[in-house]
C-alpha positions, 0 to 999 in steps of 0.5 A, a space after each residue: 875083416 878090417 885091415 890090421 896095421 902092420 909094422 911095415 906100414 910105418 916104413 911105407 908111409 915114410 918112403 913111398 911118397 919119395 920113391 917111385 916104385 916099391 916092391 913088396 916081396 914075401 910068401 903067398 898069404 903074408 898080407 902083401 896085397 892087403 897092405 899095398 891096397 891101402 895105398 893104391 888107386 888102381 889094382 892090377 892082379 896078374 892071377 886073373 887071366 884077363 888082366 895078365 893078357 891085357 898087360 902082356 898085350 899092352 905093356 904101356 897100360 900101367 902108365 895109362 891108369 890112375 896112380 898109385 898102381 898096384 901090380 899084384 903077383 907081377 912075377 907072373 908077367 916078368 916084362 912088367 918089371 922092366 916096363 915099370 922101370 922104364 916108366 920111372 926113368 921118364 917120370 921119377 915122382 914118388 908114389 907111382 907103383 907098388 909091386 907085390 910078388 910071392 916069388 923072385 924072378 928066375 935066374 934065366 929071366 931077362 929082367 933088369 935088376 931095377 937098381 936105383 929105381 925099384 926098392 924091395 921090402 920084405 914082408 913076413 907073416 904077422 909078428 907077435 906084436 902085430 897079432 894084437 894080443 898084448 901091448 909090448 913094453 920093450 922096443 927092439 929099436 930102443 935096445 939097438 940104440 945102446 942106452 940100455 933102457 929100463 926093462 919092465 912089464 908083466 906078461 899074461 902068456 904062458 907056455 901053452 899060449 905060445 904053443 897055441 900061437 905057434 900052431 895058429 900061424 901068422 898068416 892073416 887069412 888062416 890064424 882066425 879059423 877053427 882048429 880043423 879048418 886051420 890045419 886043412 888050410 895049412 896043409 892046402 898051403 903046402 900042397 899048393 906050393 908043390 902042385 901049383 905055385 912052383 909050376 906057375 913060376 916055371 919050376 918042374 917037379 918030377 917027383 912031388 912025393 920026394 919034394 914033400 918028404 924033403 920039406 918035412 925033413 927040413 921042417 924037422 930041422 928048423 932052428 938048427 944048422 943041420 947039414 943038407 946031407 943029414 936033412 936028405 937022409 932024414 927025408 929018405 930013410 932006407 931009400 937007396 934011390 935018393 934024389 941027386 944033390 943037384 935036385 935037392 939044391 934045386 928044391 932049396 933054391 926054388 923054395 927060397 925063391 918062393 919065400 917058403 924057406 927063410 933061412 937065417 944067415 950066419 953072422 959075418 961082420 965086416 970087421 971081425 975080431 971073432 975067429 972061426 965062426 961057422 958059415 952055415 945058415 940056420 934053417 927056418 920056414 916062413 912060419 913055424 905053423 908050417 913046420 908043425 904041420 909037416 912033422 904032424 905034431 899037434 898041441 898035446 904032443 908039443 906040450 908032452 915033448 913029442 917030435 923027432 928032430 933032424 939035428 941032435 943036441 939042440 933042445 926040444 922040438 917045441 923049443 925049436 918052434 918057439 925059437 922059430 916064432 921069436 926069429 920070425 918076429 925079430 926079423 920083422 922088427 929089425 927090418 923096420 929099423 934097417 937092421 940085419 938078423 943073423 945067428 952066431 956059432 963058433 966052429 967048435 960049438 963052444 959058443 952060439 947065439 940064436 940071433 944077432 941083430 946088427 944096426 946100421 952103425 954095426 952095433 948089435 943086440 945079441 938075443 938068446 931064446 929059452 923055452 922056460 920061465 926061469 933064468 940061470 947064469 948058465 942061460 946067459 953065458 954066451 951073451 956075456 961072452 960076446 960082450 967080453 969079446 966085442 965090448 961097446 959094439 954090443 948095444 944090448 944083451 937079451 934073453 927071450 923067455 916064456 916067463 911072466 916078468 921083464 927085468 934087467 939082471 945085474 950082469 946087464 942081460 935084459 930078460 924079456 917075456 916074448 909077448 912083451 918084445 915089440 918093434 
């Protein structure tokens, strides 16, 4: 299959000629190796025992082969990080090393931070724009610029099409498979995380069944900020021998380290005129297709409205997955312009905004997600509220829908069908 250009390619083209080392981080299967390989003269894959043994025996080998050098799954031999770091101390020319890893280094590993030498970039599954389904007509970069650009365009996607894309996933190697093969691959992906990836990264799981149950409960809580105790209760109904809090915290820590959990932090602006904001993250998996497989609800069930939610009062299960799909793509687009992505909720829950994209100048684009084609004043009340609170700090207000047309409302809210939103 030919390589499909990713949003991060533009960032790599801009940075790699000037930086000696870039580490691409992200979950297994998001496409790190394919993207890094486009720029590598030498590829060292540490999942291959022979190459791993070679680097363990001769750490200087990475400096003896033609650059640029891609070291794939480098975290399996953590000493490689330090050898690369010292190599660029001696020669800081740009474009020397690419490190691809599907886990961060354990906290107890003696590895230098790499600060000032190694730049880390996050990769996620294919965003909607990267899937090549439609040409976006609205750019997040332009929305962040704050000039309130004209909003136009017509989408060919309906609710059923978005449902298909949720289930198809954004993993490049999985999404084009026939339905049954795709589902089996997604199930296998989850099994490998528990049975292989975690042990390979030094994580001992004493009760794999308990971890699987917790993952399923977490999947049912995507796009919510349900408490961890509530997720645990959902994972162990009627079980008097629940995993200890420390065990559950360990699950969460390790799954985040493997980039399988991808929670959205609560917005905590540096100069905050807003009071009493919640600090709880919003739960997300790296891909909403994994949540759908964990909960075992398929296409017809999603369109019927099936699905058990861990969190109450947060809309339909399909709506939660659609928000997860939107969040996944918005984070890719935001990373491309050095913006951060978070969410906002007041402690009394009177106001909440699904996504806050904050640029380098602290101006924000506030994004609400609605699983519907029609829009009412009620749907945009939180967007108008935050503009009332922050004024010019709000570069733009966006309501992402499943509708057909993109337009700007008289109150300034940009109504954008999701298929038309791009980087």
